[in-house]
N, C-alpha and C positions, 0 to 999 in steps of 0.2 A: 321362349313360350312356356307357360306353366302347364304341365301335364298332370292330370289326376293320377293316372297310372297308364300302363301300356294298353289297357282296354278302356274304351269310353264307358261311362256309367250308363246303366240301363234302368229305365223306369219300369216298375212292376205294379200290378194290381195287388193290393194288400187284402188278405182275407180277414184281417182284424186290425183295428187301430184303437187301442185303449190308452189309459194313462201311462201304462208301462211303455208302450211304443213312443208316446209323446215324450216321456222322460228320457228315452234313449237318444232322442234328438236334442231336446232343449234342457235336460237336467230336471231336477226335482223341485224347481221353484213353484211357489204358490200361485203366481200370476204370469206364466210364461209368455203370454201375448200382450201383457200390459193393458188389459181392458177391464180388470176387476172393478176399477173405480166407476165404471159406467153403471154398475148394479144390474145389468141386463141378464135375463135368462136366455140361454142359447140352445139351439137344437144341435144334436150330434149330426155329423155328416153320415151319409149312407154308403158312399163309395169312396175308396181310398187308394191313392197312388203314392208310391214311395221309391226312394233310391237307397240302395245298400252299397256301402264301400267296405271291402274286407269283412263282409258279414254283418256290419253294423248299419242300422237304419239311420240315415243322415239327412233325409229330406222327405217332406210329405205335402200333399194337397188333397183336400176332401171335397166331395160334391154332394149336393142335395137338391132335388126338385123343390121349388119354392112357389107356393101360390101367391099371386100378387093381384093388385088392381092398379092400373095405370089409366088416368083420365076416366075412372069409373068403369073401365072394361076389365073383366077378370081375365087373367092370363097366367103364365108361369114363366119363371126364369130358372136357370141353374145357379144355385148359390154355391159359391166357392169360398172355402174357409179352411182354417187350420193349416195355412201355408207356413211351413217351418223348414229352416235349414240349420243344421248344427253350427254353432258359432265357429268351431275350428275349421270348417270347410266352406265358409262363406266367401263370396267373391270369385267363385269358380264356375258360375253359370248353372248351378244346380236348381235354383228357383225357376229359372227360365225353362229348364229341361222338364222338371216335374209338373210345372204349370202347363206347358205345351201338351204333354201327354194327357193330363186331366181334361184340358179343353178339347182335345181331339175326341175324347170319349163323350164330353158334354154335347158335342155336335151331333151325336147319335141319339141323344135323349129327347129331341123334339123342340124344346123352347128356343126362341130366337136370340135370347140374351143371356149372358153370364153376369152375375151380380156379386160384389164383395163389399165388405165393410173393413176399413182399416184406420189406424192411427195416422194423423197428418204426416209424421216423418217418413211413412212408408209410401206415400203418394208418388214420389219420383220413381221408386222401384217399379211400382205397378204401371206407371206411364211408360217406362222403358219396355215393359212386357206387353204393351198395346192396349192397356185399359184407359178409360176416359172417366174424368170426374163428373158425377151427376150433381150439378150445382143447384139443388133444391132440397127442401126438407123431405125426408122419407119417414113415414110412420111405420112402426113395427109393433106387433102384438107383444104384450107382457102380461103377467098375471093380473095386474091392476087395470088393464085396458091398454089401448094404443098409446105409444109415446113416440116422440121424435128421436130418431137414431142420432146419438151424439157423435158417432164416428163418421169419417168421410165415406160416402157411397161412391163406388166406381162400377162401371159396366163395360162390357165388350160385346160385340156382335158375334154370334155363333154361326150365322149363315149369311155370307156375302157381306156387304157393307150396310147393314141395317142401321137406321137412325132411331134413337130413343124417342118414343112417342111423347107428345105433349100431355100435360095434365098431372094431377096430384098422384103421388106414388105411395102405395101402402102395401107392405108385406102382410099377408093375411095369416101369418103364423109367427112364432118366435123367430128371431134372426138365426142364421146359421153361423 
């Protein structure tokens, strides 16, 4: 059995999460999430959760309340983004741990759904973490007006076993 250390890693609420903290996890690359080609403008997350090992930040998940319209009815979701695990510690369950803590907090924020956008190769990871693919176009705001989100949209219920409502989906802000 692979052990991280004699003590299980603990998720903490981060007081800040800037490019410096992101680089601590993912390095200094220009496009650490592989989404620059989309050309999208993104919102920063407002609440941040992380895991430190031996003092080094190695995992992160961020949250943001997101105004939406589903089937013409205005609502909110908790946007989940900036999910990152340092390459040298992947495969140890840290994504599951940091995501679970973030979602526990998201359940206290009110909205019924969590929403995230990801590249297709990450869909199996998020499915293992309990997320479901939303198999329809999702429009998001951009400086030039609404566009169809080119990444996969996934959702999870934050309260019980809610079902995603029918109807057109539009994020009424930049994506997170």
